[in-house]
N, C-alpha and C positions, 0 to 999 in steps of 0.2 A: 504493500500500500504506500501511496505517496505521503510524505510528511505534510503536516498541516500548513506549514509556511509555503510550500509549493502550491498547495491548493488555493491559498490566499492569492498568490501571484497570478495563477491561471484564471481565477474568477474575476479578479480586478481587470485583467486584460479583456475578458469576455464582456464585462459590463461597459468598458470604454468603446468597444468596437460596435456595439449595438446602438443604432440610431434611436432617438427618443420616440419617434412615431411607431417604430417596431416594438419598443418596450410597452407602450400603451396598447398596442394590438394584442400583445400577450395577455395583458391585464383584462382586456375585454373578452378574449377567447375563453378564459377560465370559467366565469359564470355562464357564458353561452353554452359551453360544452356540457356543463353540469345540468342545466335546465333542458337542453336539447336531448340529452341521453334518455330522458323520460318522455319527451314530446315529439322529437323529430330525429330519428337516427341519422338521416342524411346530413342535417345541419351539424349534428355532433361530429360526424366524420370530417366535415369541412373545417370545423374549428380545430380538431385534432391535427388535420393535415397542415394547417397554418402553423401550429406550434412545432410540428416536426420539421417543417421547412426552415423556420427560424432557428431551431436547434442545429440544423444542418449548416446554416450560415455561421453560427457560433463556432462549430467545429472547423469550418472552412478557414476562418480567421485565426483559429488556434488549434491546429491538429493535435497538439499534445493532450487535448481532452480525451482523445481516443485511448490514451494509456490508462484511463480509470478502469479498474477491474470490474466495477458494476456495469459499465457500458459493454465491456467484452462479454460478460455473462449474458447480458440482455441480447446482444447480437447472436450469441451462441444458441439461445433459446429460439430466436426467430429462424435461424438457419435450420435447427432441428425440426421445427414445425413444418417449414417449407419442404424439407427433404422427406418428412413423414408423409406429407400429402402426395408428393410425386411417387414415392414408393407404394403407397396404398393404391393410387390410381393405376400404376403399372401392374400391380398384383390382382387387379380386378375386384377390389373390395367394393361391396355394395355402396351406392351413394355417389356423391360428387366431392371427393376430398379437396380437389383444387379450387372448388368454389367457396368452401367454408373455412379454409385454414386461417384466414385473417382474423376470425373471431377469437382466436387464442393468443393474439399478439398484444392485447391492451396492457397487460401487466408488465410486459417487456418494454413498452414505450415509456414507462415511468422515468428512467434515468435520462432519456432524451428530453422529455417534458421538463425535468428538473434543470437541465442546462438552459433551456429557453427562459424558464421562469427566473433562475438565478441571475442570468445576464440582465433581464428586464428589471428585476428588483434592485440590482446593483446600479443600473443607470438611473432609476427613479428614486433611489435611496429610501426605499420602503422597508418596513419590518416584515419578517417572514409571516407574522400573524395574518397580514392582509391577504396572503396567498390562500390560506385555508378559509378565511372569512368569505372571500369572493366565491369560492367553490361551494361552501355551505349555503350561502344565500341563493345561488343558482339552483342547487339541489332541492332546497326547501321550496322555492318558488315554482320550479318545474313540477314537483310532486303535487303541490296544491292545485295548480292549473289542471294537471292530468286527472286528479281525483274529482275535482269539481265538474269538469267536463263530462265525467262518466257517472254523475248522479250522487256524489258524496253528500251534498247538502240535504237532499231528500232522504237519504238513508239515515243520516244523523238526526234530523228533525223528527222523523217518524219512528226512529229506533227500529228500523226494518233490517233484519238479518239478511246476509247474503245467501242466495240459493246455489252458490257455486260460481257465479259470475257477478261482475259489477259493471253493468252496461255491457259493452263488447269485450272487456278485458277480464282475464282470469283473476279469481280472488287472491291467489297466491302472489301474482304480480302486483296487485293492488296492495297487498299486505307488505310486500317488500318496499314499495314506494312509501307507504305509511311509516314503516320502521326507519327508513333513511331520513325522511322528513322530520320525524320526532327527535331523532338523535341530532340531526343538523340544527334544528330549531333550539334544542336544549343547549347546544354549544354556543349559538348566537346569543341566547338570553344570558348564559353564564358570562360571556365576554362583555356584554353590555353592562351587567351589574358590577363586574369587578374591574373594569377599566377606569383608572383614577381620573384621567383627563377628560373623560366624556361628560358632557353636560347632562344633569339629571333630567331635564325636560326632553332631551333627545332620547335618552334611555327609556323613559316612560312612553314616549310617542311611538317608538319602535317595538319595545318589549311587551307592552300590554296587548296590542293586537296579535302579536306572535304567540303570547301565552294562551289567548283564546283559541287561536288556530291549533295549538298543540293539544288543548283539551278536546277539541273536535276530532282531531286525528286519533287520539287515544280511544275515543268512543267509536269511531269508524273501524279501527282495528279490531275491537271486540266484536263488532257486528259482522266482520268478514269471516269468522269461524275458520281462520287459517292457523293450524297447529304450529307450522314453522314460523309464522309471523309472531305468534304469541311468545314462543320460547326464545327466539333470536332477539326480539326487541327487549324483553325483560333481561336477558343476559347482557345485551349491550348497555342498557341503562344501569345495570348493577356494576359493570366494569367502570362506567363513567363515574358513578358515585364513589367507588373505592379509589380510582385514580385521581379524582379531584380532591378528596378529603385527606389522602395519605400525606402529601407534602405539608398541608396546613397542620395536621396533627404532629408531624415531626418538628415543625417550626413553632408550634404553639399559637398560630394565628387563628383565633376563634371568633373574631368580631362578626357582627351580623351580616355585613355585605358579603362575606366569604361563605357563611353558612346558608344564606337564603337559597342559592341555586341547589344546594344539597337537599334542602327540605323539599323543594319543588320536585326534584328527581325521585326522592323517596316516596312522595305522594303518588307520582306517576307509576312507579313500580308496583306499589300496593294496589292502586286502582286497576291497573292492567292485569295483575295476577288474579285478583278476585273476579274481575269482570270476565276474563277468559275462562276461569274455572266454571263459573255459572253458565257461560255461553256454551261450553262443551257439554255440560250436564244437560242443558235444555235441548241441545241438538241431538243428543244420544251418541255422539262420536267419542272414540277413545284414541289413545296414542297409537295403538296397533290393533287392527281388527282381524277377526277370523270368522270363517263360516262355521255353521253348526255341524259340518261334516268333517270326518278325519280326526284332527287334533283339536278338541274343544278347548280353546284358550281360556275360557272363563273358569272351567273346572280344574284343568291341569295346565297352569300357565307356563311351565317350563319344559315338559316332557316332549311335546311336538317340536319345539324350536331346537332343543338339544339334538334330537335325532336328525332333524333337517340340517343342522350345522355339521354333524358328523358326515353326512352324505356329501355335502359340499366339499369338506376338507379332504375326503378320501377320493374325490373325483367321480362319484357315482351320480352323475348329473341326470341320468334318466329317471332314477328314483327321486332325486331332489326336485326336479321339475314337477313330477306328479304330486309330491307331498306339499309343495309350495302353493298348489291350487286351493288349499284350505285356508290360505291367508290372503290379506288384501294385496292389491296389485303391487304395492311398493316392495313387499317381501318377494314376490315373484320376480320383480325386476332385479333385485339383488342376486337371486339365484342365477338368472340369465347372465348378468354381468360377470359373476364368478365363472360361469361356463365359458364365456367369450375370453376372459382373461386367461383361463387355463389353456385355451387353444393357442393364444399368441401372447405369452407373458412378457417378452422382452421389449418389443417395439410397438405392440398394440395393433389396432386396426386403422389408425389414421384419424385425422381431425374431424371427420363427419360421422357422428354416432347415430343420428336419427334413422338412417336407412338400415342400420343393424337390427333395430327393433322390428322393422317391417320384414326383414329377411329371415331372422332367426327366432323371433318370439314364438313360443309354443301355443299361444292362445290369441284369439282375435282381439280380446280386451287390451293386451299389451301392444299389439301391432298398431293400434290407434293412437298410441302415445308418441311423443317426440323427444323424450329424454328419459334418463334412468332415475330421475328424482333423487339423485345423490351425486353431488359434484365430484367428490373424491373417487367414488367408484367409477364414474364416467371418465374421469381423467385417466385412471389406470387402464380402462378398456381402450381408450384412444391412443395412449402413448406408452403404456407398459412400464416396466421397471426402469428402463433407460431414461424415459421422459421424467419419471418421478424423481430419479436421482438428480438430473439436471435442474429441475424446478426446486428441489430441496436446497441445492447449493446456491442457487440464485436468491431464494428467500432468506437463507442464512446470511448471505452477503448483505442484503438489504437491512436485516436486523442488526448486523455488526456495524454498518454505516450509521444507522440511526442512534445506536448506543454511543458510538465514538463522537458523533456530533453533539449529543446530549452532554457528554463529559467534557467537551472541549471548551465550554463557556461561550460558544458563539451565539449569535442571535437566535433566540429560542421562541417557541410557541408559548403563549400564556397558559397557565394551569387549566382553565376550562377547555382550551383548544387541544391541549395534549390529551385530556380526558376524552374529548370528542373523537379524536383520531383513533384512540384505542377502542372506543365504543363502536365506531363504524367497522373497525377490523373484526371485533367480536361478533357483531351482527352478521357480517358476511360469512365468517367461519362457521357459525352455528346454522344459519339458514342454508348453507351449502350441504348440510347433512340431508335435508329433505328436498332441495331443489338444486339444479345445476346452475347456480347463480352466475358463475363466470361468463356464461354465454348471454346473460341479460345485460343490455347496454348500460343501464344505470349502475348496476353492480360492478361491471367491468371498468367503467369510468372512475368509480370510487376507488377500486383497487389500484388503478393507475395513478390516481392522485396521492394515495397513501404511499405508493412506491416512490413517487416523485419527491414527497416530503422526506422520506428516508434517504434518498439518493442525493439530496441537496449538498453541494460542497460545504465544507466546514465553515468557511469564512464568509458565506453569503451575507451581504449587506451588514457588515459589522459597524459601519458608520451610517446612521440613519437619522432623518429628521424626526422630531416628535410628531406624533399623530394621534388625534382623538380616537381613531379607529384601530389603533394598534399598528 
C-alpha cells in the first residue's frame, strides 16, 4: 500500500487538474444517481457514466492513481465478470450472459467513483460529509416519489395491507425502497440535529417534514407484509443506534442534542418490531412455510429440514428435490441452487441466473421466478468458488481502506453519517438473504457509494471551508 503522504500528493494533484465546472457536475450527479436508481434506471446509468468519464480524466492526468491496489482489484473483478460471460456464452449456458454481465459491475465502480468525487471535493474544498449527504437526500427523495406514485399515501391513510403488490411494483421492492429511505432519512435528521453551525430554524424546517415522512414510511413498511423488509430494516436501525451511541458513550457526551436522534431511532425500532409482528400474525404468514404433506413443520420443526440438508450435502439431489416440495418455494430454490453449484463449483454458470430457473427448475412454480431469492446463493451459482474468493479479497481491501482512513485522522464523516453508512450496509447484507438485492439498481447504487466512501484517498479535502451542511 502507498504511504499516506503519497496519497496526499496524488489527491492534491487530482483536485488541481479538475476544472470547477466538472467538480460541480460530480456534485450534481451524486443525488441524481441516487434518486434515478429508484425512478429511472437509464438516467442512473447516464449519471454513473459521467462520473466514470470524469474518473477517467483524473487518471489520464495522473496515471499513478492506477497503482492503488483497490483500483487493481476492482479492474480484476470487472475482467473476471466479462470473461465469465464470454465463457458461459461459449459453453452454451442457458440465457444471455453477454447481455446481463454489466449488472454485476456496480460495486467495482466504487473506487472509480471515489476518484471523481475526491478530485471534485478537493477542488471545491468541501467536507466528505457532503458526499454522503447528497446521496442520502437523493435516495430518500427518489424513494418517496416512487412510493407515492404507486399508491403509498392511500395505503397509509386507509391502513390497507399489501396483497403482494403495491401498484405495479412488487412489495419486496417497495419494502427495500422503504428501508433505504428510512435509514437515509434517519441519517439526514441525525446530521441536522447534531451539526453545530446549522441554524435551528433550518433544522426544524427540514427535519420536521422529514420526520413525518419517516413515520409514514414506517407505517407503509408494516403494511407491505415483507419479511425481508421487516428484518433488514430493524437490523439496520439497530446497527445505526449502536454505532451512533458507542462513540458518545466512550467520550461521555450525553447532552440532549446527541441523545435525541437515538431516542427517535429507538422508537422507530420498537414500532416497526411490534407492528411487523402483529402484521405477520394477522396475515397468517410465518418465516418459513411448509405444506401439510411430507414433513409437517409445525409438529416436527427440525426432522424434515435435517434430512433434507443431509441429502443436499451428500449430493442426493433427486431425493432432495422431491423432499423440498413440502416446503415453500424459497426452500426449493435453495435446493436447486445447491444442485447447480454442485455441477459447476469453481467458475459457476455465468452472470445470467434467470434462465437457469427456466431450464433446470423441477416445478412450474419455480420456473416462473426470476431469481433465487438469496443473493449469496445466487452469487455462488453464477461465479462459483473463484468468483467468491475474488469478491472476498476485494471486500476485505475495501474494509482495510476504510479502517486505515478512519485511523489516519483525515477528514471524516460525522457520527450520524458513519452510523448511517453502517446501517445501509447492514440493511443490504440482511435483505440479501431473502432477495438478490445486488441486481436491484437502488441497492447496487448504494453498495457502490459505500464502496466509494471506503475507497476515498486518505487525505481527501483535508483543508476545507466551514459549512453549515457539513
